[in-house]
Biopython code that builds the backbone (N, CA, C, O; Angstrom):
import numpy as np
from Bio.PDB.StructureBuilder import StructureBuilder

atoms = [
    (1, "LEU", "N", (3.484, -3.522, -1.317)),
    (1, "LEU", "CA", (4.541, -2.685, -0.786)),
    (1, "LEU", "C", (3.999, -1.274, -0.594)),
    (1, "LEU", "O", (3.715, -0.569, -1.563)),
    (2, "SER", "N", (3.863, -0.878, 0.638)),
    (2, "SER", "CA", (3.316, 0.444, 0.938)),
    (2, "SER", "C", (4.356, 1.544, 0.835)),
    (2, "SER", "O", (4.012, 2.707, 0.625)),
    (3, "ALA", "N", (5.609, 1.190, 0.977)),
    (3, "ALA", "CA", (6.691, 2.173, 0.911)),
    (3, "ALA", "C", (7.916, 1.507, 0.285)),
    (3, "ALA", "O", (8.884, 1.219, 0.989)),
    (4, "PRO", "N", (7.889, 1.258, -1.021)),
    (4, "PRO", "CA", (8.963, 0.486, -1.648)),
    (4, "PRO", "C", (10.359, 1.090, -1.503)),
    (4, "PRO", "O", (11.351, 0.364, -1.571)),
    (5, "MET", "N", (10.450, 2.388, -1.308)),
    (5, "MET", "CA", (11.769, 2.999, -1.131)),
    (5, "MET", "C", (12.418, 2.592, 0.193)),
    (5, "MET", "O", (13.617, 2.793, 0.385)),
    (6, "SER", "N", (11.629, 2.021, 1.103)),
    (6, "SER", "CA", (12.110, 1.722, 2.451)),
    (6, "SER", "C", (12.530, 0.279, 2.679)),
    (6, "SER", "O", (13.080, -0.033, 3.736)),
    (7, "GLY", "N", (12.291, -0.606, 1.730)),
    (7, "GLY", "CA", (12.620, -2.013, 1.946)),
    (7, "GLY", "C", (13.454, -2.606, 0.832)),
    (7, "GLY", "O", (13.505, -2.058, -0.269)),
    (8, "PRO", "N", (14.106, -3.721, 1.108)),
    (8, "PRO", "CA", (14.984, -4.359, 0.127)),
    (8, "PRO", "C", (14.313, -4.723, -1.199)),
    (8, "PRO", "O", (14.877, -4.461, -2.262)),
    (9, "TRP", "N", (13.112, -5.327, -1.156)),
    (9, "TRP", "CA", (12.431, -5.681, -2.413)),
    (9, "TRP", "C", (12.195, -4.445, -3.256)),
    (9, "TRP", "O", (12.536, -4.410, -4.439)),
    (10, "GLY", "N", (11.611, -3.436, -2.640)),
    (10, "GLY", "CA", (11.280, -2.214, -3.361)),
    (10, "GLY", "C", (12.507, -1.524, -3.913)),
    (10, "GLY", "O", (12.514, -1.090, -5.065)),
    (11, "GLN", "N", (13.539, -1.419, -3.105)),
    (11, "GLN", "CA", (14.774, -0.777, -3.557)),
    (11, "GLN", "C", (15.386, -1.538, -4.724)),
    (11, "GLN", "O", (15.876, -0.933, -5.678)),
    (12, "ASN", "N", (15.358, -2.850, -4.650)),
    (12, "ASN", "CA", (15.889, -3.669, -5.737)),
    (12, "ASN", "C", (15.098, -3.433, -7.020)),
    (12, "ASN", "O", (15.679, -3.205, -8.081)),
    (13, "ALA", "N", (13.779, -3.489, -6.920)),
    (13, "ALA", "CA", (12.938, -3.302, -8.111)),
    (13, "ALA", "C", (13.073, -1.888, -8.667)),
    (13, "ALA", "O", (13.243, -1.710, -9.873)),
    (14, "LEU", "N", (12.997, -0.886, -7.799)),
    (14, "LEU", "CA", (13.079, 0.499, -8.265)),
    (14, "LEU", "C", (14.418, 0.784, -8.942)),
    (14, "LEU", "O", (14.462, 1.448, -9.978)),
    (15, "SER", "N", (15.496, 0.291, -8.366)),
    (15, "SER", "CA", (16.809, 0.549, -8.970)),
    (15, "SER", "C", (16.961, -0.162, -10.309)),
    (15, "SER", "O", (17.562, 0.383, -11.235)),
    (16, "ARG", "N", (16.426, -1.360, -10.416)),
    (16, "ARG", "CA", (16.535, -2.106, -11.679)),
    (16, "ARG", "C", (15.678, -1.497, -12.785)),
    (16, "ARG", "O", (16.094, -1.458, -13.943)),
    (17, "TYR", "N", (14.482, -1.022, -12.431)),
    (17, "TYR", "CA", (13.578, -0.470, -13.441)),
    (17, "TYR", "C", (13.819, 1.004, -13.724)),
    (17, "TYR", "O", (13.640, 1.461, -14.853)),
    (18, "LEU", "N", (14.225, 1.753, -12.697)),
    (18, "LEU", "CA", (14.293, 3.210, -12.836)),
    (18, "LEU", "C", (15.689, 3.795, -12.691)),
    (18, "LEU", "O", (15.881, 4.988, -12.921)),
    (19, "GLY", "N", (16.661, 2.982, -12.317)),
    (19, "GLY", "CA", (18.011, 3.484, -12.135)),
    (19, "GLY", "C", (18.266, 3.902, -10.693)),
    (19, "GLY", "O", (17.445, 3.653, -9.810)),
    (20, "ALA", "N", (19.396, 4.532, -10.465)),
    (20, "ALA", "CA", (19.850, 4.832, -9.108)),
    (20, "ALA", "C", (19.294, 6.126, -8.524)),
    (20, "ALA", "O", (19.426, 6.353, -7.321)),
    (21, "ASP", "N", (18.686, 6.967, -9.326)),
    (21, "ASP", "CA", (18.200, 8.271, -8.858)),
    (21, "ASP", "C", (16.954, 8.098, -7.990)),
    (21, "ASP", "O", (15.866, 7.828, -8.499)),
    (22, "LYS", "N", (17.121, 8.255, -6.685)),
    (22, "LYS", "CA", (16.017, 8.046, -5.749)),
    (22, "LYS", "C", (14.937, 9.112, -5.876)),
    (22, "LYS", "O", (13.809, 8.887, -5.438)),
    (23, "ASN", "N", (15.244, 10.253, -6.456)),
    (23, "ASN", "CA", (14.206, 11.260, -6.692)),
    (23, "ASN", "C", (13.172, 10.752, -7.692)),
    (23, "ASN", "O", (11.994, 11.098, -7.600)),
    (24, "ILE", "N", (13.604, 9.939, -8.635)),
    (24, "ILE", "CA", (12.673, 9.337, -9.599)),
    (24, "ILE", "C", (11.812, 8.280, -8.901)),
    (24, "ILE", "O", (10.640, 8.110, -9.236)),
    (25, "TRP", "N", (12.387, 7.583, -7.945)),
    (25, "TRP", "CA", (11.670, 6.535, -7.229)),
    (25, "TRP", "C", (10.433, 7.077, -6.516)),
    (25, "TRP", "O", (9.429, 6.377, -6.394)),
    (26, "LYS", "N", (10.504, 8.314, -6.047)),
    (26, "LYS", "CA", (9.403, 8.901, -5.270)),
    (26, "LYS", "C", (8.076, 8.823, -6.015)),
    (26, "LYS", "O", (7.024, 8.663, -5.398)),
    (27, "ASN", "N", (8.124, 8.936, -7.330)),
    (27, "ASN", "CA", (6.902, 8.894, -8.136)),
    (27, "ASN", "C", (6.285, 7.501, -8.212)),
    (27, "ASN", "O", (5.236, 7.318, -8.829)),
    (28, "HIS", "N", (6.935, 6.521, -7.587)),
    (28, "HIS", "CA", (6.465, 5.135, -7.611)),
    (28, "HIS", "C", (6.333, 4.562, -6.198)),
    (28, "HIS", "O", (6.227, 3.348, -6.023)),
    (29, "ASP", "N", (6.338, 5.429, -5.207)),
    (29, "ASP", "CA", (6.245, 5.018, -3.805)),
    (29, "ASP", "C", (4.903, 5.488, -3.240)),
    (29, "ASP", "O", (4.671, 6.689, -3.104)),
    (30, "SER", "N", (4.036, 4.555, -2.918)),
    (30, "SER", "CA", (2.677, 4.877, -2.464)),
    (30, "SER", "C", (2.667, 5.816, -1.266)),
    (30, "SER", "O", (1.914, 6.790, -1.247)),
    (31, "SER", "N", (3.485, 5.534, -0.278)),
    (31, "SER", "CA", (3.487, 6.366, 0.924)),
    (31, "SER", "C", (3.949, 7.785, 0.621)),
    (31, "SER", "O", (3.368, 8.748, 1.121)),
    (32, "TYR", "N", (4.973, 7.919, -0.181)),
    (32, "TYR", "CA", (5.450, 9.251, -0.563)),
    (32, "TYR", "C", (4.367, 10.004, -1.327)),
    (32, "TYR", "O", (4.096, 11.170, -1.039)),
    (33, "LEU", "N", (3.753, 9.346, -2.291)),
    (33, "LEU", "CA", (2.736, 10.006, -3.112)),
    (33, "LEU", "C", (1.538, 10.438, -2.276)),
    (33, "LEU", "O", (1.024, 11.541, -2.456)),
    (34, "ILE", "N", (1.093, 9.586, -1.369)),
    (34, "ILE", "CA", (-0.048, 9.937, -0.520)),
    (34, "ILE", "C", (0.304, 11.111, 0.385)),
    (34, "ILE", "O", (-0.516, 12.008, 0.586)),
    (35, "LYS", "N", (1.494, 11.110, 0.919)),
    (35, "LYS", "CA", (1.900, 12.197, 1.818)),
    (35, "LYS", "C", (1.995, 13.527, 1.081)),
    (35, "LYS", "O", (1.583, 14.561, 1.608)),
    (36, "HIS", "N", (2.533, 13.505, -0.125)),
    (36, "HIS", "CA", (2.804, 14.757, -0.845)),
    (36, "HIS", "C", (1.765, 15.115, -1.898)),
    (36, "HIS", "O", (1.688, 16.268, -2.323)),
    (37, "HIS", "N", (0.971, 14.152, -2.321)),
    (37, "HIS", "CA", (-0.033, 14.393, -3.369)),
    (37, "HIS", "C", (-1.307, 13.600, -3.071)),
    (37, "HIS", "O", (-1.674, 12.720, -3.849)),
    (38, "PRO", "N", (-1.986, 13.893, -1.963)),
    (38, "PRO", "CA", (-3.195, 13.126, -1.645)),
    (38, "PRO", "C", (-4.275, 13.338, -2.701)),
    (38, "PRO", "O", (-4.304, 14.358, -3.389)),
    (39, "SER", "N", (-5.150, 12.362, -2.812)),
    (39, "SER", "CA", (-6.244, 12.463, -3.778)),
    (39, "SER", "C", (-7.578, 12.473, -3.034)),
    (39, "SER", "O", (-7.624, 12.289, -1.818)),
    (40, "SER", "N", (-8.638, 12.686, -3.765)),
    (40, "SER", "CA", (-9.969, 12.669, -3.157)),
    (40, "SER", "C", (-10.503, 11.244, -3.018)),
    (40, "SER", "O", (-11.545, 11.035, -2.396)),
    (41, "ALA", "N", (-9.813, 10.278, -3.579)),
    (41, "ALA", "CA", (-10.249, 8.879, -3.507)),
    (41, "ALA", "C", (-10.141, 8.353, -2.080)),
    (41, "ALA", "O", (-9.273, 8.771, -1.314)),
    (42, "HIS", "N", (-11.025, 7.441, -1.739)),
    (42, "HIS", "CA", (-10.954, 6.732, -0.465)),
    (42, "HIS", "C", (-10.258, 5.402, -0.746)),
    (42, "HIS", "O", (-10.764, 4.593, -1.524)),
    (43, "LEU", "N", (-9.119, 5.173, -0.130)),
    (43, "LEU", "CA", (-8.328, 3.969, -0.375)),
    (43, "LEU", "C", (-8.704, 2.864, 0.606)),
    (43, "LEU", "O", (-8.978, 3.127, 1.777)),
    (44, "LEU", "N", (-8.714, 1.642, 0.124)),
    (44, "LEU", "CA", (-8.987, 0.467, 0.947)),
    (44, "LEU", "C", (-7.809, -0.491, 0.834)),
    (44, "LEU", "O", (-7.431, -0.904, -0.262)),
    (45, "VAL", "N", (-7.232, -0.839, 1.986)),
    (45, "VAL", "CA", (-6.093, -1.756, 2.030)),
    (45, "VAL", "C", (-6.373, -2.811, 3.095)),
    (45, "VAL", "O", (-6.786, -2.482, 4.207)),
    (46, "ASP", "N", (-6.149, -4.065, 2.756)),
    (46, "ASP", "CA", (-6.242, -5.159, 3.719)),
    (46, "ASP", "C", (-4.853, -5.741, 3.921)),
    (46, "ASP", "O", (-4.099, -5.920, 2.965)),
    (47, "GLN", "N", (-4.517, -6.038, 5.182)),
    (47, "GLN", "CA", (-3.198, -6.568, 5.500)),
    (47, "GLN", "C", (-3.335, -7.724, 6.473)),
    (47, "GLN", "O", (-3.976, -7.596, 7.517)),
    (48, "GLY", "N", (-2.729, -8.857, 6.127)),
    (48, "GLY", "CA", (-2.683, -9.995, 7.035)),
    (48, "GLY", "C", (-1.588, -9.794, 8.065)),
    (48, "GLY", "O", (-0.454, -9.467, 7.712)),
    (49, "LEU", "N", (-1.914, -9.985, 9.329)),
    (49, "LEU", "CA", (-0.931, -9.763, 10.389)),
    (49, "LEU", "C", (0.026, -10.935, 10.578)),
    (49, "LEU", "O", (1.011, -10.816, 11.306)),
    (50, "ALA", "N", (-0.253, -12.071, 9.929)),
    (50, "ALA", "CA", (0.662, -13.209, 9.972)),
    (50, "ALA", "C", (1.533, -13.258, 8.712)),
    (50, "ALA", "O", (2.177, -14.270, 8.434)),
    (51, "ASP", "N", (1.546, -12.172, 7.967)),
    (51, "ASP", "CA", (2.331, -12.090, 6.734)),
    (51, "ASP", "C", (3.818, -12.056, 7.074)),
    (51, "ASP", "O", (4.272, -11.189, 7.821)),
    (52, "GLN", "N", (4.562, -12.994, 6.527)),
    (52, "GLN", "CA", (5.992, -13.092, 6.838)),
    (52, "GLN", "C", (6.794, -11.888, 6.345)),
    (52, "GLN", "O", (7.925, -11.676, 6.784)),
    (53, "PHE", "N", (6.221, -11.108, 5.444)),
    (53, "PHE", "CA", (6.933, -9.960, 4.883)),
    (53, "PHE", "C", (6.515, -8.631, 5.523)),
    (53, "PHE", "O", (7.011, -7.572, 5.139)),
    (54, "LEU", "N", (5.620, -8.689, 6.478)),
    (54, "LEU", "CA", (5.021, -7.490, 7.049)),
    (54, "LEU", "C", (6.051, -6.504, 7.594)),
    (54, "LEU", "O", (6.017, -5.323, 7.249)),
    (55, "GLN", "N", (6.953, -6.971, 8.428)),
    (55, "GLN", "CA", (7.889, -6.073, 9.103)),
    (55, "GLN", "C", (9.042, -5.600, 8.223)),
    (55, "GLN", "O", (9.475, -4.453, 8.337)),
    (56, "ALA", "N", (9.539, -6.462, 7.355)),
    (56, "ALA", "CA", (10.745, -6.131, 6.593)),
    (56, "ALA", "C", (10.488, -5.545, 5.214)),
    (56, "ALA", "O", (11.388, -4.951, 4.621)),
    (57, "GLU", "N", (9.259, -5.704, 4.686)),
    (57, "GLU", "CA", (9.031, -5.313, 3.294)),
    (57, "GLU", "C", (7.781, -4.469, 3.035)),
    (57, "GLU", "O", (7.798, -3.608, 2.156)),
    (58, "LEU", "N", (6.711, -4.697, 3.773)),
    (58, "LEU", "CA", (5.415, -4.143, 3.377)),
    (58, "LEU", "C", (5.095, -2.773, 3.974)),
    (58, "LEU", "O", (4.565, -1.917, 3.264)),
    (59, "PHE", "N", (5.389, -2.542, 5.213)),
    (59, "PHE", "CA", (5.276, -1.242, 5.884)),
    (59, "PHE", "C", (3.912, -0.558, 5.780)),
    (59, "PHE", "O", (3.858, 0.619, 5.424)),
    (60, "PRO", "N", (2.813, -1.248, 6.075)),
    (60, "PRO", "CA", (1.514, -0.573, 6.001)),
    (60, "PRO", "C", (1.396, 0.599, 6.972)),
    (60, "PRO", "O", (0.640, 1.538, 6.724)),
    (61, "HIS", "N", (2.141, 0.548, 8.075)),
    (61, "HIS", "CA", (2.100, 1.666, 9.023)),
    (61, "HIS", "C", (2.594, 2.961, 8.379)),
    (61, "HIS", "O", (2.139, 4.045, 8.745)),
    (62, "MET", "N", (3.516, 2.861, 7.429)),
    (62, "MET", "CA", (4.008, 4.062, 6.744)),
    (62, "MET", "C", (2.926, 4.649, 5.837)),
    (62, "MET", "O", (2.811, 5.868, 5.709)),
    (63, "LEU", "N", (2.146, 3.788, 5.217)),
    (63, "LEU", "CA", (1.026, 4.237, 4.397)),
    (63, "LEU", "C", (0.001, 4.946, 5.282)),
    (63, "LEU", "O", (-0.525, 6.000, 4.926)),
    (64, "GLU", "N", (-0.267, 4.354, 6.430)),
    (64, "GLU", "CA", (-1.223, 4.930, 7.372)),
    (64, "GLU", "C", (-0.741, 6.291, 7.882)),
    (64, "GLU", "O", (-1.526, 7.236, 7.956)),
    (65, "GLU", "N", (0.530, 6.393, 8.230)),
    (65, "GLU", "CA", (1.090, 7.665, 8.700)),
    (65, "GLU", "C", (1.030, 8.730, 7.614)),
    (65, "GLU", "O", (0.705, 9.884, 7.892)),
    (66, "ALA", "N", (1.340, 8.353, 6.386)),
    (66, "ALA", "CA", (1.290, 9.299, 5.266)),
    (66, "ALA", "C", (-0.132, 9.801, 5.051)),
    (66, "ALA", "O", (-0.346, 10.990, 4.813)),
    (67, "ALA", "N", (-1.098, 8.899, 5.136)),
    (67, "ALA", "CA", (-2.499, 9.285, 4.950)),
    (67, "ALA", "C", (-2.953, 10.234, 6.054)),
    (67, "ALA", "O", (-3.636, 11.222, 5.782)),
    (68, "LYS", "N", (-2.582, 9.944, 7.282)),
    (68, "LYS", "CA", (-2.960, 10.819, 8.397)),
    (68, "LYS", "C", (-2.363, 12.208, 8.229)),
    (68, "LYS", "O", (-3.041, 13.208, 8.464)),
    (69, "SER", "N", (-1.111, 12.275, 7.827)),
    (69, "SER", "CA", (-0.452, 13.581, 7.722)),
    (69, "SER", "C", (-0.981, 14.420, 6.568)),
    (69, "SER", "O", (-0.894, 15.647, 6.607)),
    (70, "SER", "N", (-1.527, 13.776, 5.543)),
    (70, "SER", "CA", (-1.994, 14.519, 4.367)),
    (70, "SER", "C", (-3.513, 14.651, 4.285)),
    (70, "SER", "O", (-4.029, 15.391, 3.448)),
    (71, "GLY", "N", (-4.224, 13.937, 5.149)),
    (71, "GLY", "CA", (-5.677, 13.957, 5.084)),
    (71, "GLY", "C", (-6.261, 12.998, 4.058)),
    (71, "GLY", "O", (-7.456, 13.049, 3.765)),
    (72, "GLN", "N", (-5.429, 12.130, 3.516)),
    (72, "GLN", "CA", (-5.890, 11.131, 2.547)),
    (72, "GLN", "C", (-6.842, 10.162, 3.237)),
    (72, "GLN", "O", (-6.525, 9.642, 4.307)),
    (73, "LYS", "N", (-7.996, 9.916, 2.644)),
    (73, "LYS", "CA", (-8.941, 8.946, 3.200)),
    (73, "LYS", "C", (-8.395, 7.540, 2.953)),
    (73, "LYS", "O", (-8.123, 7.157, 1.815)),
    (74, "LEU", "N", (-8.240, 6.784, 4.031)),
    (74, "LEU", "CA", (-7.677, 5.436, 3.955)),
    (74, "LEU", "C", (-8.361, 4.547, 4.978)),
    (74, "LEU", "O", (-8.499, 4.914, 6.145)),
    (75, "THR", "N", (-8.781, 3.397, 4.537)),
    (75, "THR", "CA", (-9.225, 2.345, 5.446)),
    (75, "THR", "C", (-8.188, 1.239, 5.345)),
    (75, "THR", "O", (-8.064, 0.582, 4.311)),
    (76, "LEU", "N", (-7.448, 1.040, 6.421)),
    (76, "LEU", "CA", (-6.430, -0.010, 6.490)),
    (76, "LEU", "C", (-6.939, -1.060, 7.468)),
    (76, "LEU", "O", (-6.975, -0.836, 8.678)),
    (77, "ARG", "N", (-7.328, -2.202, 6.930)),
    (77, "ARG", "CA", (-7.881, -3.271, 7.759)),
    (77, "ARG", "C", (-6.805, -4.322, 7.999)),
    (77, "ARG", "O", (-6.195, -4.842, 7.065)),
    (78, "ARG", "N", (-6.591, -4.619, 9.277)),
    (78, "ARG", "CA", (-5.589, -5.604, 9.674)),
    (78, "ARG", "C", (-6.312, -6.880, 10.106)),
    (78, "ARG", "O", (-7.293, -6.837, 10.849)),
    (79, "HIS", "N", (-5.801, -8.024, 9.619)),
    (79, "HIS", "CA", (-6.493, -9.295, 9.849)),
    (79, "HIS", "C", (-5.572, -10.305, 10.530)),
    (79, "HIS", "O", (-4.563, -10.727, 9.966)),
    (80, "GLU", "N", (-5.939, -10.681, 11.750)),
    (80, "GLU", "CA", (-5.208, -11.719, 12.485)),
    (80, "GLU", "C", (-5.289, -13.039, 11.725)),
    (80, "GLU", "O", (-6.328, -13.371, 11.154)),
    (81, "GLY", "N", (-4.198, -13.784, 11.722)),
    (81, "GLY", "CA", (-4.195, -15.127, 11.163)),
    (81, "GLY", "C", (-4.063, -15.216, 9.651)),
    (81, "GLY", "O", (-4.006, -16.318, 9.105)),
    (82, "TYR", "N", (-4.013, -14.091, 8.972)),
    (82, "TYR", "CA", (-3.867, -14.111, 7.513)),
    (82, "TYR", "C", (-2.428, -13.779, 7.139)),
    (82, "TYR", "O", (-1.775, -12.952, 7.776)),
    (83, "ASP", "N", (-1.949, -14.447, 6.084)),
    (83, "ASP", "CA", (-0.577, -14.244, 5.631)),
    (83, "ASP", "C", (-0.565, -13.547, 4.273)),
    (83, "ASP", "O", (-1.379, -12.657, 4.027)),
    (84, "HIS", "N", (0.341, -13.938, 3.404)),
    (84, "HIS", "CA", (0.551, -13.302, 2.099)),
    (84, "HIS", "C", (0.047, -14.204, 0.968)),
    (84, "HIS", "O", (0.543, -14.139, -0.157)),
    (85, "SER", "N", (-0.937, -15.041, 1.277)),
    (85, "SER", "CA", (-1.347, -16.088, 0.337)),
    (85, "SER", "C", (-2.483, -15.651, -0.579)),
    (85, "SER", "O", (-3.115, -14.615, -0.373)),
    (86, "TYR", "N", (-2.720, -16.472, -1.593)),
    (86, "TYR", "CA", (-3.855, -16.243, -2.488)),
    (86, "TYR", "C", (-5.168, -16.383, -1.728)),
    (86, "TYR", "O", (-6.146, -15.717, -2.066)),
    (87, "TYR", "N", (-5.207, -17.230, -0.714)),
    (87, "TYR", "CA", (-6.410, -17.373, 0.100)),
    (87, "TYR", "C", (-6.771, -16.035, 0.741)),
    (87, "TYR", "O", (-7.941, -15.654, 0.778)),
    (88, "PHE", "N", (-5.769, -15.330, 1.241)),
    (88, "PHE", "CA", (-6.001, -14.008, 1.834)),
    (88, "PHE", "C", (-6.610, -13.071, 0.797)),
    (88, "PHE", "O", (-7.601, -12.396, 1.075)),
    (89, "ILE", "N", (-6.030, -13.028, -0.378)),
    (89, "ILE", "CA", (-6.531, -12.149, -1.444)),
    (89, "ILE", "C", (-7.964, -12.531, -1.804)),
    (89, "ILE", "O", (-8.829, -11.663, -1.925)),
    (90, "GLN", "N", (-8.210, -13.809, -1.974)),
    (90, "GLN", "CA", (-9.541, -14.299, -2.336)),
    (90, "GLN", "C", (-10.576, -13.937, -1.271)),
    (90, "GLN", "O", (-11.714, -13.599, -1.595)),
    (91, "THR", "N", (-10.182, -14.009, -0.017)),
    (91, "THR", "CA", (-11.108, -13.758, 1.079)),
    (91, "THR", "C", (-11.681, -12.345, 1.042)),
    (91, "THR", "O", (-12.852, -12.144, 1.365)),
    (92, "PHE", "N", (-10.870, -11.371, 0.654)),
    (92, "PHE", "CA", (-11.299, -9.972, 0.707)),
    (92, "PHE", "C", (-11.508, -9.346, -0.671)),
    (92, "PHE", "O", (-11.757, -8.145, -0.771)),
    (93, "MET", "N", (-11.412, -10.136, -1.721)),
    (93, "MET", "CA", (-11.554, -9.624, -3.088)),
    (93, "MET", "C", (-12.916, -8.972, -3.316)),
    (93, "MET", "O", (-12.994, -7.894, -3.906)),
    (94, "GLU", "N", (-13.978, -9.610, -2.858)),
    (94, "GLU", "CA", (-15.319, -9.054, -3.082)),
    (94, "GLU", "C", (-15.452, -7.666, -2.453)),
    (94, "GLU", "O", (-16.052, -6.770, -3.047)),
    (95, "ASP", "N", (-14.898, -7.489, -1.263)),
    (95, "ASP", "CA", (-14.931, -6.167, -0.621)),
    (95, "ASP", "C", (-14.271, -5.113, -1.501)),
    (95, "ASP", "O", (-14.761, -3.989, -1.612)),
    (96, "HIS", "N", (-13.164, -5.480, -2.121)),
    (96, "HIS", "CA", (-12.436, -4.523, -2.961)),
    (96, "HIS", "C", (-13.177, -4.238, -4.258)),
    (96, "HIS", "O", (-13.175, -3.106, -4.740)),
    (97, "LEU", "N", (-13.806, -5.252, -4.821)),
    (97, "LEU", "CA", (-14.608, -5.025, -6.028)),
    (97, "LEU", "C", (-15.779, -4.099, -5.723)),
    (97, "LEU", "O", (-16.089, -3.209, -6.514)),
    (98, "ARG", "N", (-16.426, -4.301, -4.589)),
    (98, "ARG", "CA", (-17.525, -3.413, -4.186)),
    (98, "ARG", "C", (-17.016, -1.989, -3.943)),
    (98, "ARG", "O", (-17.657, -1.012, -4.331)),
    (99, "HIS", "N", (-15.875, -1.894, -3.305)),
    (99, "HIS", "CA", (-15.272, -0.582, -3.031)),
    (99, "HIS", "C", (-15.023, 0.179, -4.342)),
    (99, "HIS", "O", (-15.343, 1.363, -4.444)),
    (100, "HIS", "N", (-14.457, -0.498, -5.329)),
    (100, "HIS", "CA", (-14.182, 0.139, -6.624)),
    (100, "HIS", "C", (-15.471, 0.476, -7.364)),
    (100, "HIS", "O", (-15.574, 1.531, -7.989)),
    (101, "ALA", "N", (-16.448, -0.415, -7.296)),
    (101, "ALA", "CA", (-17.732, -0.153, -7.958)),
    (101, "ALA", "C", (-18.396, 1.088, -7.369)),
    (101, "ALA", "O", (-18.937, 1.912, -8.106)),
    (102, "GLU", "N", (-18.359, 1.222, -6.050)),
    (102, "GLU", "CA", (-18.932, 2.412, -5.411)),
    (102, "GLU", "C", (-18.203, 3.672, -5.860)),
    (102, "GLU", "O", (-18.832, 4.695, -6.130)),
    (103, "ALA", "N", (-16.885, 3.598, -5.939)),
    (103, "ALA", "CA", (-16.103, 4.765, -6.368)),
    (103, "ALA", "C", (-16.432, 5.144, -7.808)),
    (103, "ALA", "O", (-16.516, 6.327, -8.137)),
    (104, "LEU", "N", (-16.616, 4.157, -8.654)),
    (104, "LEU", "CA", (-16.942, 4.439, -10.054)),
    (104, "LEU", "C", (-18.342, 5.014, -10.216)),
    (104, "LEU", "O", (-18.601, 5.770, -11.153)),
    (105, "ASN", "N", (-19.243, 4.660, -9.310)),
    (105, "ASN", "CA", (-20.623, 5.137, -9.393)),
    (105, "ASN", "C", (-20.841, 6.486, -8.720)),
    (105, "ASN", "O", (-21.911, 7.078, -8.863)),
    (106, "ASP", "N", (-19.857, 6.973, -7.999)),
    (106, "ASP", "CA", (-19.987, 8.293, -7.348)),
    (106, "ASP", "C", (-19.761, 9.424, -8.316)),
    (106, "ASP", "O", (-19.834, 10.590, -7.931)),
]
sb = StructureBuilder()
sb.init_structure("model")
sb.init_model(0)
sb.init_chain("A")
sb.init_seg("    ")
for serial, (resi, resn, name, xyz) in enumerate(atoms, 1):
    if name == "N":
        sb.init_residue(resn, " ", resi, " ")
    sb.init_atom(name, np.array(xyz, "f"), 0.0, 1.0, " ", f" {name:<3s}", serial, name[0])
structure = sb.get_structure()
C-alpha cells in the first residue's frame, strides 16, 4: 500500500489500529511521509501491472508523485503480467536483497 490513507484497506487498518484521527494516520502513510519527510535512502519498489488491487488499493503512482515532488530517490519498476502473488515477490526478491545490501555497505 503506497498511500494507505487513500484506499479502503488502508483506511480500515489505520482506523482499527490508530483510531479515527487522520492526522495520526499520516505518520503511517508512505506517500505522505515521502512527500513531507524525504530521506537520503534510495527506495526500490516493484509493482505487477496485472495486480487486481492496483487501481483500488495500492496507488504506486501516488508514491511516485510524492517522490518527485520531494526529491526522494525512488526506483519504481512496473512489470507486465505480474499480479499480487508470492511468485511475483519471489521473482524480484534477490534484487531487493542486493539493494538493501548495497545500502548497508554505503
